[in-house]
One Martini backbone bead per residue (centre of mass of N, CA, C, O) as a GRO file, in nm:
protein
  415
    1MET     BB    1  -2.933  -7.630  -1.414
    2SER     BB    2  -3.226  -7.714  -1.496
    3GLY     BB    3  -3.439  -7.772  -1.723
    4PRO     BB    4  -3.766  -7.713  -1.827
    5ASP     BB    5  -3.855  -8.025  -1.828
    6THR     BB    6  -3.788  -8.051  -1.495
    7ILE     BB    7  -4.015  -7.890  -1.399
    8THR     BB    8  -4.183  -7.881  -1.087
    9ILE     BB    9  -4.480  -7.923  -0.885
   10ASN     BB   10  -4.553  -7.894  -0.546
   11THR     BB   11  -4.862  -8.033  -0.438
   12GLY     BB   12  -4.874  -8.257  -0.198
   13GLN     BB   13  -4.977  -8.554  -0.352
   14GLU     BB   14  -4.738  -8.711  -0.235
   15GLY     BB   15  -4.712  -8.986  -0.062
   16SER     BB   16  -4.797  -9.038   0.234
   17ALA     BB   17  -5.030  -8.957   0.458
   18LYS     BB   18  -4.832  -8.835   0.663
   19GLU     BB   19  -4.680  -8.650   0.461
   20GLN     BB   20  -4.927  -8.485   0.370
   21ILE     BB   21  -5.007  -8.376   0.645
   22ARG     BB   22  -4.737  -8.238   0.707
   23SER     BB   23  -4.740  -8.054   0.456
   24TYR     BB   24  -5.010  -7.910   0.516
   25ILE     BB   25  -4.935  -7.791   0.791
   26SER     BB   26  -4.695  -7.628   0.688
   27LYS     BB   27  -4.863  -7.446   0.501
   28LEU     BB   28  -5.046  -7.326   0.720
   29LYS     BB   29  -4.814  -7.198   0.890
   30SER     BB   30  -4.725  -7.014   0.630
   31GLY     BB   31  -5.029  -6.924   0.505
   32GLU     BB   32  -5.096  -7.160   0.291
   33MET     BB   33  -5.448  -7.229   0.239
   34GLY     BB   34  -5.590  -7.185  -0.014
   35ALA     BB   35  -5.932  -7.308  -0.017
   36LEU     BB   36  -6.017  -7.331   0.282
   37PRO     BB   37  -6.167  -7.060   0.340
   38ALA     BB   38  -6.378  -7.099   0.112
   39VAL     BB   39  -6.502  -7.357   0.220
   40GLY     BB   40  -6.584  -7.241   0.492
   41ALA     BB   41  -6.764  -7.015   0.377
   42LEU     BB   42  -6.959  -7.199   0.225
   43LEU     BB   43  -7.067  -7.354   0.474
   44LEU     BB   44  -7.158  -7.108   0.635
   45LEU     BB   45  -7.358  -6.992   0.425
   46LEU     BB   46  -7.535  -7.240   0.403
   47ALA     BB   47  -7.626  -7.241   0.701
   48LEU     BB   48  -7.726  -6.949   0.726
   49PHE     BB   49  -7.938  -6.934   0.487
   50SER     BB   50  -8.102  -7.185   0.574
   51SER     BB   51  -8.193  -7.053   0.854
   52LEU     BB   52  -8.316  -6.770   0.730
   53SER     BB   53  -8.427  -6.934   0.467
   54PRO     BB   54  -8.674  -7.146   0.325
   55PHE     BB   55  -8.565  -7.103   0.007
   56PHE     BB   56  -8.269  -7.184  -0.026
   57PHE     BB   57  -8.294  -7.512   0.034
   58THR     BB   58  -8.392  -7.562  -0.272
   59THR     BB   59  -8.415  -7.687  -0.578
   60ILE     BB   60  -8.459  -7.420  -0.735
   61ASN     BB   61  -8.224  -7.255  -0.601
   62ILE     BB   62  -7.983  -7.441  -0.653
   63ALA     BB   63  -8.013  -7.440  -0.958
   64ASN     BB   64  -7.988  -7.132  -0.986
   65LEU     BB   65  -7.710  -7.104  -0.854
   66LEU     BB   66  -7.551  -7.274  -1.060
   67THR     BB   67  -7.627  -7.098  -1.302
   68GLN     BB   68  -7.529  -6.820  -1.197
   69ALA     BB   69  -7.223  -6.923  -1.138
   70ALA     BB   70  -7.111  -6.993  -1.422
   71THR     BB   71  -7.012  -6.719  -1.525
   72LEU     BB   72  -6.816  -6.657  -1.288
   73THR     BB   73  -6.647  -6.913  -1.304
   74MET     BB   74  -6.533  -6.864  -1.591
   75LEU     BB   75  -6.402  -6.589  -1.533
   76ALA     BB   76  -6.219  -6.681  -1.302
   77ALA     BB   77  -6.066  -6.891  -1.471
   78ALA     BB   78  -5.951  -6.690  -1.672
   79LEU     BB   79  -5.792  -6.509  -1.456
   80VAL     BB   80  -5.586  -6.715  -1.353
   81PHE     BB   81  -5.379  -6.697  -1.594
   82VAL     BB   82  -5.289  -6.397  -1.508
   83LEU     BB   83  -5.255  -6.408  -1.198
   84MET     BB   84  -5.021  -6.621  -1.199
   85LEU     BB   85  -4.831  -6.374  -1.328
   86GLY     BB   86  -4.916  -6.094  -1.185
   87GLU     BB   87  -5.167  -6.011  -1.342
   88ILE     BB   88  -5.423  -5.824  -1.540
   89ASP     BB   89  -5.783  -5.828  -1.668
   90LEU     BB   90  -6.024  -5.579  -1.708
   91SER     BB   91  -6.139  -5.673  -2.015
   92ALA     BB   92  -6.284  -5.951  -2.011
   93GLY     BB   93  -6.586  -5.871  -2.003
   94VAL     BB   94  -6.594  -5.679  -2.263
   95THR     BB   95  -6.492  -5.888  -2.456
   96ALA     BB   96  -6.738  -6.072  -2.430
   97GLY     BB   97  -6.954  -5.859  -2.500
   98THR     BB   98  -6.845  -5.790  -2.786
   99GLY     BB   99  -6.851  -6.073  -2.903
  100MET     BB  100  -7.163  -6.107  -2.866
  101ALA     BB  101  -7.239  -5.867  -3.042
  102ILE     BB  102  -7.127  -5.984  -3.300
  103PHE     BB  103  -7.291  -6.242  -3.304
  104VAL     BB  104  -7.584  -6.120  -3.296
  105LYS     BB  105  -7.559  -5.930  -3.535
  106LEU     BB  106  -7.486  -6.136  -3.758
  107ASN     BB  107  -7.736  -6.321  -3.707
  108SER     BB  108  -7.999  -6.128  -3.658
  109VAL     BB  109  -7.931  -5.897  -3.883
  110ASP     BB  110  -7.732  -6.031  -4.123
  111GLY     BB  111  -7.782  -6.361  -4.151
  112TRP     BB  112  -7.590  -6.541  -4.029
  113PRO     BB  113  -7.467  -6.813  -3.932
  114TRP     BB  114  -7.426  -6.905  -3.611
  115LEU     BB  115  -7.150  -7.052  -3.627
  116SER     BB  116  -6.988  -6.833  -3.774
  117SER     BB  117  -7.040  -6.611  -3.563
  118PHE     BB  118  -6.922  -6.763  -3.324
  119ILE     BB  119  -6.633  -6.795  -3.427
  120LEU     BB  120  -6.575  -6.490  -3.470
  121ALA     BB  121  -6.600  -6.411  -3.172
  122PHE     BB  122  -6.351  -6.581  -3.082
  123VAL     BB  123  -6.148  -6.444  -3.263
  124PHE     BB  124  -6.173  -6.172  -3.129
  125ALA     BB  125  -6.076  -6.262  -2.847
  126ILE     BB  126  -5.796  -6.357  -2.940
  127MET     BB  127  -5.704  -6.081  -3.044
  128ILE     BB  128  -5.720  -5.933  -2.775
  129GLY     BB  129  -5.523  -6.116  -2.622
  130THR     BB  130  -5.283  -6.063  -2.811
  131PHE     BB  131  -5.273  -5.758  -2.777
  132LEU     BB  132  -5.223  -5.756  -2.475
  133GLY     BB  133  -4.976  -5.946  -2.461
  134PHE     BB  134  -4.785  -5.781  -2.638
  135PHE     BB  135  -4.780  -5.513  -2.466
  136VAL     BB  136  -4.692  -5.653  -2.202
  137ALA     BB  137  -4.448  -5.849  -2.297
  138LYS     BB  138  -4.299  -5.666  -2.520
  139VAL     BB  139  -4.335  -5.353  -2.440
  140GLY     BB  140  -4.425  -5.308  -2.111
  141VAL     BB  141  -4.710  -5.268  -2.039
  142PRO     BB  142  -4.912  -5.250  -1.800
  143SER     BB  143  -5.186  -5.444  -1.743
  144PHE     BB  144  -5.367  -5.235  -1.615
  145VAL     BB  145  -5.349  -5.019  -1.837
  146MET     BB  146  -5.415  -5.189  -2.086
  147SER     BB  147  -5.693  -5.306  -1.988
  148LEU     BB  148  -5.822  -5.032  -1.931
  149ALA     BB  149  -5.824  -4.928  -2.220
  150VAL     BB  150  -6.005  -5.157  -2.327
  151TYR     BB  151  -6.238  -5.116  -2.126
  152ILE     BB  152  -6.308  -4.830  -2.244
  153ALA     BB  153  -6.334  -4.895  -2.561
  154LEU     BB  154  -6.539  -5.140  -2.610
  155PRO     BB  155  -6.815  -5.006  -2.547
  156GLY     BB  156  -6.802  -4.837  -2.807
  157VAL     BB  157  -6.812  -5.076  -2.998
  158MET     BB  158  -7.085  -5.181  -2.902
  159LEU     BB  159  -7.250  -4.932  -2.982
  160LEU     BB  160  -7.190  -4.956  -3.287
  161ILE     BB  161  -7.312  -5.241  -3.321
  162LEU     BB  162  -7.608  -5.197  -3.176
  163GLY     BB  163  -7.680  -4.910  -3.170
  164SER     BB  164  -7.921  -4.698  -3.045
  165GLY     BB  165  -8.055  -4.922  -2.858
  166GLY     BB  166  -7.831  -5.118  -2.713
  167LEU     BB  167  -7.997  -5.388  -2.821
  168LEU     BB  168  -8.002  -5.754  -2.854
  169ARG     BB  169  -8.145  -6.047  -2.943
  170LEU     BB  170  -8.149  -6.381  -2.885
  171GLU     BB  171  -8.191  -6.642  -3.172
  172VAL     BB  172  -8.049  -6.918  -3.041
  173PRO     BB  173  -8.136  -7.219  -2.923
  174GLU     BB  174  -7.856  -7.348  -2.859
  175ILE     BB  175  -7.776  -7.115  -2.659
  176GLN     BB  176  -8.029  -7.098  -2.476
  177ALA     BB  177  -8.002  -7.397  -2.359
  178ILE     BB  178  -7.762  -7.381  -2.163
  179MET     BB  179  -7.938  -7.201  -1.924
  180ASN     BB  180  -8.257  -7.342  -1.985
  181THR     BB  181  -8.173  -7.642  -1.928
  182ASN     BB  182  -8.186  -8.002  -1.877
  183LEU     BB  183  -8.109  -8.294  -1.791
  184PRO     BB  184  -8.176  -8.590  -1.783
  185LEU     BB  185  -8.207  -8.797  -1.522
  186TRP     BB  186  -7.968  -8.984  -1.628
  187GLY     BB  187  -7.746  -8.767  -1.684
  188GLY     BB  188  -7.640  -8.720  -1.393
  189TRP     BB  189  -7.536  -9.013  -1.351
  190VAL     BB  190  -7.339  -9.018  -1.585
  191LEU     BB  191  -7.169  -8.780  -1.495
  192LEU     BB  192  -7.076  -8.907  -1.228
  193ALA     BB  193  -6.942  -9.160  -1.348
  194VAL     BB  194  -6.730  -9.005  -1.513
  195ILE     BB  195  -6.595  -8.860  -1.278
  196LEU     BB  196  -6.511  -9.113  -1.118
  197ALA     BB  197  -6.350  -9.257  -1.341
  198THR     BB  198  -6.148  -9.025  -1.393
  199THR     BB  199  -6.036  -8.990  -1.109
  200PHE     BB  200  -5.935  -9.280  -1.073
  201GLY     BB  201  -5.771  -9.321  -1.332
  202MET     BB  202  -5.568  -9.084  -1.294
  203GLY     BB  203  -5.471  -9.161  -1.011
  204TYR     BB  204  -5.370  -9.448  -1.083
  205TRP     BB  205  -5.174  -9.363  -1.306
  206ASP     BB  206  -4.994  -9.186  -1.134
  207ARG     BB  207  -4.914  -9.401  -0.931
  208ALA     BB  208  -4.787  -9.605  -1.129
  209ARG     BB  209  -4.574  -9.411  -1.248
  210ARG     BB  210  -4.425  -9.350  -0.978
  211LEU     BB  211  -4.355  -9.640  -0.898
  212LYS     BB  212  -4.188  -9.704  -1.155
  213ALA     BB  213  -3.989  -9.447  -1.069
  214ASN     BB  214  -3.940  -9.453  -0.755
  215LEU     BB  215  -4.174  -9.277  -0.630
  216PRO     BB  216  -4.373  -9.115  -0.446
  217ALA     BB  217  -4.706  -9.225  -0.350
  218ARG     BB  218  -5.026  -9.244  -0.330
  219PRO     BB  219  -5.237  -9.396  -0.153
  220LEU     BB  220  -5.501  -9.592  -0.237
  221SER     BB  221  -5.690  -9.513   0.001
  222LEU     BB  222  -5.705  -9.208  -0.071
  223LEU     BB  223  -5.830  -9.238  -0.348
  224ILE     BB  224  -6.084  -9.386  -0.254
  225ALA     BB  225  -6.181  -9.165  -0.060
  226LYS     BB  226  -6.214  -8.946  -0.274
  227VAL     BB  227  -6.420  -9.094  -0.453
  228ALA     BB  228  -6.631  -9.144  -0.228
  229SER     BB  229  -6.688  -8.847  -0.166
  230ILE     BB  230  -6.786  -8.772  -0.447
  231ALA     BB  231  -7.015  -8.979  -0.458
  232VAL     BB  232  -7.185  -8.876  -0.222
  233LEU     BB  233  -7.217  -8.579  -0.306
  234GLY     BB  234  -7.313  -8.628  -0.599
  235ALA     BB  235  -7.562  -8.804  -0.539
  236GLY     BB  236  -7.710  -8.595  -0.370
  237LEU     BB  237  -7.729  -8.375  -0.590
  238VAL     BB  238  -7.870  -8.535  -0.813
  239TYR     BB  239  -8.118  -8.614  -0.651
  240PHE     BB  240  -8.208  -8.327  -0.583
  241LEU     BB  241  -8.227  -8.223  -0.890
  242ASN     BB  242  -8.442  -8.457  -0.973
  243LEU     BB  243  -8.645  -8.308  -0.846
  244GLN     BB  244  -8.928  -8.144  -0.826
  245ARG     BB  245  -8.941  -7.767  -0.912
  246SER     BB  246  -9.221  -7.714  -1.002
  247LEU     BB  247  -9.530  -7.529  -0.961
  248VAL     BB  248  -9.617  -7.695  -1.221
  249ALA     BB  249  -9.730  -8.008  -1.294
  250THR     BB  250  -9.744  -7.976  -1.624
  251ASN     BB  251  -9.428  -7.846  -1.579
  252PRO     BB  252  -9.163  -8.011  -1.550
  253ILE     BB  253  -8.860  -7.967  -1.334
  254GLN     BB  254  -8.562  -8.150  -1.405
  255GLY     BB  255  -8.237  -8.171  -1.325
  256VAL     BB  256  -7.939  -8.098  -1.445
  257PRO     BB  257  -7.793  -7.843  -1.553
  258THR     BB  258  -7.642  -7.805  -1.858
  259VAL     BB  259  -7.395  -7.621  -1.765
  260VAL     BB  260  -7.241  -7.806  -1.569
  261PRO     BB  261  -7.081  -8.002  -1.763
  262ILE     BB  262  -6.938  -7.772  -1.912
  263VAL     BB  263  -6.778  -7.659  -1.674
  264ILE     BB  264  -6.637  -7.920  -1.591
  265LEU     BB  265  -6.487  -7.968  -1.857
  266ILE     BB  266  -6.325  -7.702  -1.862
  267LEU     BB  267  -6.186  -7.741  -1.587
  268PHE     BB  268  -6.047  -8.004  -1.661
  269ILE     BB  269  -5.878  -7.905  -1.897
  270GLY     BB  270  -5.733  -7.677  -1.745
  271THR     BB  271  -5.609  -7.859  -1.524
  272PHE     BB  272  -5.452  -8.042  -1.712
  273VAL     BB  273  -5.273  -7.823  -1.833
  274LEU     BB  274  -5.146  -7.718  -1.558
  275ASP     BB  275  -5.057  -8.017  -1.437
  276ARG     BB  276  -4.965  -8.195  -1.735
  277THR     BB  277  -4.798  -7.964  -1.876
  278LYS     BB  278  -4.562  -7.753  -1.984
  279PHE     BB  279  -4.727  -7.497  -1.976
  280GLY     BB  280  -4.811  -7.520  -1.679
  281ARG     BB  281  -4.526  -7.526  -1.557
  282TYR     BB  282  -4.443  -7.254  -1.679
  283MET     BB  283  -4.653  -7.080  -1.542
  284TYR     BB  284  -4.557  -7.126  -1.251
  285ALA     BB  285  -4.265  -7.036  -1.298
  286VAL     BB  286  -4.320  -6.746  -1.398
  287GLY     BB  287  -4.492  -6.658  -1.150
  288GLY     BB  288  -4.267  -6.712  -0.932
  289ASN     BB  289  -3.994  -6.670  -1.146
  290PRO     BB  290  -3.904  -6.519  -1.427
  291GLU     BB  291  -3.591  -6.525  -1.426
  292ALA     BB  292  -3.554  -6.826  -1.368
  293ALA     BB  293  -3.715  -6.919  -1.615
  294ARG     BB  294  -3.534  -6.789  -1.828
  295ARG     BB  295  -3.271  -6.945  -1.740
  296ALA     BB  296  -3.422  -7.231  -1.803
  297GLY     BB  297  -3.555  -7.167  -2.111
  298ILE     BB  298  -3.804  -7.001  -2.097
  299LYS     BB  299  -4.060  -6.843  -2.286
  300VAL     BB  300  -4.195  -6.587  -2.135
  301THR     BB  301  -4.341  -6.419  -2.349
  302ASN     BB  302  -4.519  -6.649  -2.465
  303ILE     BB  303  -4.664  -6.721  -2.203
  304ARG     BB  304  -4.797  -6.443  -2.155
  305ILE     BB  305  -4.957  -6.426  -2.416
  306THR     BB  306  -5.115  -6.693  -2.382
  307ALA     BB  307  -5.261  -6.616  -2.121
  308PHE     BB  308  -5.435  -6.388  -2.252
  309VAL     BB  309  -5.573  -6.566  -2.461
  310VAL     BB  310  -5.708  -6.763  -2.265
  311CYS     BB  311  -5.865  -6.554  -2.107
  312SER     BB  312  -6.040  -6.449  -2.346
  313PHE     BB  313  -6.164  -6.718  -2.424
  314LEU     BB  314  -6.303  -6.785  -2.148
  315ALA     BB  315  -6.459  -6.519  -2.130
  316MET     BB  316  -6.637  -6.581  -2.376
  317ILE     BB  317  -6.790  -6.810  -2.238
  318SER     BB  318  -6.918  -6.631  -2.022
  319GLY     BB  319  -7.078  -6.464  -2.232
  320VAL     BB  320  -7.254  -6.694  -2.330
  321PHE     BB  321  -7.392  -6.750  -2.062
  322ASN     BB  322  -7.514  -6.470  -2.014
  323VAL     BB  323  -7.686  -6.448  -2.277
  324SER     BB  324  -7.843  -6.710  -2.237
  325ARG     BB  325  -7.986  -6.617  -1.974
  326ILE     BB  326  -8.107  -6.318  -2.072
  327GLY     BB  327  -8.141  -6.300  -2.413
  328ASN     BB  328  -7.916  -6.064  -2.437
  329VAL     BB  329  -7.739  -5.772  -2.569
  330GLU     BB  330  -7.552  -5.505  -2.421
  331SER     BB  331  -7.350  -5.221  -2.379
  332SER     BB  332  -7.284  -5.320  -2.059
  333ALA     BB  333  -7.141  -5.574  -2.108
  334GLY     BB  334  -6.894  -5.665  -1.859
  335ARG     BB  335  -6.823  -5.421  -1.662
  336THR     BB  336  -6.868  -5.562  -1.358
  337ILE     BB  337  -6.787  -5.875  -1.347
  338VAL     BB  338  -6.472  -5.866  -1.334
  339LEU     BB  339  -6.451  -5.798  -1.030
  340ALA     BB  340  -6.589  -6.060  -0.937
  341GLY     BB  341  -6.378  -6.247  -1.066
  342VAL     BB  342  -6.140  -6.157  -0.897
  343ALA     BB  343  -6.267  -6.217  -0.625
  344ALA     BB  344  -6.310  -6.521  -0.669
  345ALA     BB  345  -6.015  -6.600  -0.710
  346VAL     BB  346  -5.902  -6.488  -0.439
  347VAL     BB  347  -6.096  -6.637  -0.248
  348GLY     BB  348  -5.986  -6.923  -0.370
  349GLY     BB  349  -5.644  -6.866  -0.357
  350VAL     BB  350  -5.541  -6.675  -0.562
  351SER     BB  351  -5.262  -6.510  -0.641
  352LEU     BB  352  -5.163  -6.172  -0.696
  353PHE     BB  353  -4.833  -6.257  -0.724
  354GLY     BB  354  -4.812  -6.532  -0.822
  355GLY     BB  355  -4.764  -6.899  -0.862
  356ARG     BB  356  -5.079  -6.927  -0.758
  357GLY     BB  357  -5.332  -7.160  -0.875
  358ARG     BB  358  -5.675  -7.281  -0.923
  359LEU     BB  359  -5.965  -7.356  -1.078
  360ALA     BB  360  -6.123  -7.487  -0.844
  361HIS     BB  361  -6.081  -7.249  -0.648
  362ALA     BB  362  -6.226  -7.037  -0.820
  363ALA     BB  363  -6.500  -7.185  -0.813
  364ILE     BB  364  -6.541  -7.159  -0.510
  365GLY     BB  365  -6.532  -6.851  -0.503
  366ALA     BB  366  -6.778  -6.813  -0.691
  367MET     BB  367  -6.980  -6.948  -0.497
  368VAL     BB  368  -6.951  -6.744  -0.272
  369ILE     BB  369  -7.044  -6.492  -0.428
  370ALA     BB  370  -7.316  -6.610  -0.528
  371MET     BB  371  -7.432  -6.676  -0.243
  372ILE     BB  372  -7.444  -6.393  -0.135
  373ASP     BB  373  -7.636  -6.279  -0.349
  374ASN     BB  374  -7.864  -6.489  -0.316
  375GLY     BB  375  -7.920  -6.478  -0.008
  376LEU     BB  376  -7.974  -6.169   0.017
  377GLY     BB  377  -8.209  -6.168  -0.182
  378LEU     BB  378  -8.398  -6.356  -0.013
  379LEU     BB  379  -8.381  -6.141   0.239
  380GLY     BB  380  -8.414  -5.841   0.108
  381MET     BB  381  -8.157  -5.709   0.044
  382PRO     BB  382  -7.971  -5.479  -0.059
  383ALA     BB  383  -7.733  -5.454  -0.302
  384GLY     BB  384  -7.522  -5.299  -0.128
  385VAL     BB  385  -7.463  -5.527   0.076
  386ALA     BB  386  -7.328  -5.724  -0.119
  387PHE     BB  387  -7.092  -5.538  -0.193
  388ILE     BB  388  -6.975  -5.503   0.090
  389ILE     BB  389  -6.925  -5.802   0.159
  390THR     BB  390  -6.751  -5.871  -0.088
  391GLY     BB  391  -6.530  -5.662  -0.022
  392LEU     BB  392  -6.450  -5.783   0.253
  393VAL     BB  393  -6.373  -6.063   0.151
  394LEU     BB  394  -6.150  -5.965  -0.039
  395LEU     BB  395  -5.975  -5.822   0.172
  396ILE     BB  396  -5.914  -6.074   0.338
  397ALA     BB  397  -5.787  -6.243   0.111
  398ALA     BB  398  -5.561  -6.040   0.029
  399THR     BB  399  -5.427  -6.023   0.306
  400ALA     BB  400  -5.360  -6.322   0.333
  401ASP     BB  401  -5.179  -6.331   0.083
  402ALA     BB  402  -4.968  -6.120   0.176
  403LEU     BB  403  -4.887  -6.262   0.443
  404ALA     BB  404  -4.798  -6.529   0.317
  405ARG     BB  405  -4.569  -6.407   0.148
  406LYS     BB  406  -4.406  -6.294   0.383
  407ARG     BB  407  -4.369  -6.566   0.542
  408SER     BB  408  -4.221  -6.702   0.278
  409GLY     BB  409  -4.018  -6.449   0.174
  410GLY     BB  410  -4.174  -6.262   0.004
  411SER     BB  411  -4.287  -6.015  -0.208
  412VAL     BB  412  -4.545  -5.762  -0.264
  413LEU     BB  413  -4.357  -5.676  -0.500
  414ARG     BB  414  -4.329  -5.605  -0.832
  415THR     BB  415  -4.045  -5.625  -1.079
   0.00000   0.00000   0.00000
């Protein structure tokens, strides 16, 4: 058996165009559709809500949609790390809420410097992730039970921190700016240029490295086509967001929301870690077959603990986004959004049974969930309708995941 350093993940991104198409069709036939259903749902919802509401496809609503989706995107990305192992963290949302309660309390009430308070909040999140990971990986407590216990306990901690009022206002301009400001008009174009250069550079480097090792490599034409597609879509979005969207001429609002490049950077780093590091390869290996990974020399326990730590850390970032947007932290922070985060990840094609999932796919799923909520709100539908539709979408995605696993010869039961 090969050692852990030789474990690779077959992404289907190597070889000629014909080989890639053949591989993709084979995956579709086996039921492994990835993010394709989520992309289709996204396009369908975009067309549907644009036709039903004259306000949906406007600059102000698209900018608001991107901002609103940022919190859910980050939480879904956090949950990918535990879902890939066939685990769950129901406490991710309240961990973020409690961390932000600590941050705001120390800064606004106790007078601590905001940066020190901010760092301590993330230390708290890391401690919670380590605590969860230890009991799940070392002691053997099921992740559902363990995270549910923390989910129940942390709101009590928040109440003790926030006091009888149960609410504290955020008074840090640097944090408030994340969700309430925009890049300068040139900033969006610089962001697009960096994305294009990074995509092409990494793709070309991968291709050159594989050719040097006499391995199948992606044709250069496909890489150029990918970069060109991103350029066209990105340029259209940047141009659209740079249009004036304020209703008051004396107070112009233009540009890409500040939170967008932050989310893109975090997703890029996370994707790099999962796709190009030993830790990422080990994550996929442990999620696919823990026993085989253990026999290959991978320290499965350490990988599982680290996954919960990363999940709590990224969830804390989603808490920062949420508090930045609403301007305060309350005792109920994070209680409901975690379920939407799980839904977003699963809708994006992340498997509930482990071994399969990508951060970009979770982000697409988050956009689907956010678009449902946004579009139905513009149509004046009751909030209950959004919950029902989101639940149905999740049910369809989870069923497709289970059927795909059965067709590929896997079991839907974790042992």
